N, C-alpha and C positions, 0 to 999 in steps of 0.2 A: 754396633749395638745389638745386632742379631745374636752374636756370641754370648752376650750377657742375658738375653731373653732365654736362650737355650740353657744356659747355666742355671738360672733361677727355676726354670720350668723342670729340668732334670733333677735338681736338688729338692724341689717340692714333691715331685712324684717319687723320688728315692725315700724321703721322709714318710710319705704315705705308705710305701711298700713295707718299710720297717715297722709301721704301726700295725699293719694287718695281722701279724701273729698274736699281737696283744688283744686285738679285738676278738679274734677267734679262739681265744684260750689256749694258744699253743705254747706260751711261756709257763713253764712250771715253777712253782714257789722255789725260791733260792736261785733261780736262774737269772739271766740278764733281764733287768726290768727296772722300771721307775720306782716300785714300791718294794723296799726291803721287807722281808717277812719277820715282823716282830709285833708284839702285842696282839691284838685281835686279828691282824692280817695273817697270823700263822694258820687260821682257819682257811681251808682251801677254797671254800665258797667265797670268802670275802676277798681273798687274794685275786681270784679270777674277775670278781666284780670290780675291784679297784683297778686292776690292769686294763680291763675292757674300756672303763671310763677314760683312763689316761690315753689309751690307744685311739679312742674315738676323737679325743681333743687333738692328738698329734696328727691324725688323719685329716682332720679339718684344717690344721695349720699348713700341712703339705699340699693339699688340693688348693687352699686359698692362695698360698703363695704362688703355685704354678698358674693359676688363672689370672691373678694379679699381674704377673709378668707378662702373660700374653695380652691381656686387655689394655695395659698400659703401653705396650709395644705397638699395637694396632689401632689404638684410639685415634680417630681422625682429628687433625687440627691441634694436637698437643704440641708437637714439634720439640720434644725434649732433647736436651743434649745428653750425650752418653752418661755423663756424671749425674745429671738430674734423674735420669732413668734409674741409675744405680741407687741413688738416695731414696727415690720414691719407693722401689720394690723393696729395699732394705728395711725402710721404715715400716712398711706393711708387714714384713716378715717379723721384725722385732715386736710389733704391736700384737700380732697373732700369738707369738711365743709367750709373751707376757701374759696375755689373756689365759692361754692354755695352762701355764704355770700356776696362776692364781686359782683357776678352776680346779686343777689337780690337787693342790695344797688344801683348799677348802674341802674338798670331797674327802681327802685322806683324813683330815681333822674331824670331820663328821663321823668317819668309821671308828676312830679310836675313842 
């Protein structure tokens, strides 16, 4: 089960690392990003604002997943089987991703 904990923590921190350039305005319009530049997002200021918002949500998902993987692993008395551990952390990951996707969608809709 330790391998799965390391896998989820590594994946969470990797997602957080990929989100940092978005938060720091390092992704230029037209580059690899969640928001394709069309409509009002062709304005650079709105582009960076939208990408920063999305990056912060993805940063939260990454760190949240890594922390959930660690805390569920070390929580005393849980005694989860490997399969239940995978299901628990995957459920948290999916929930966080769903939350982020809805937040990003609503923010983008607000900008257009």
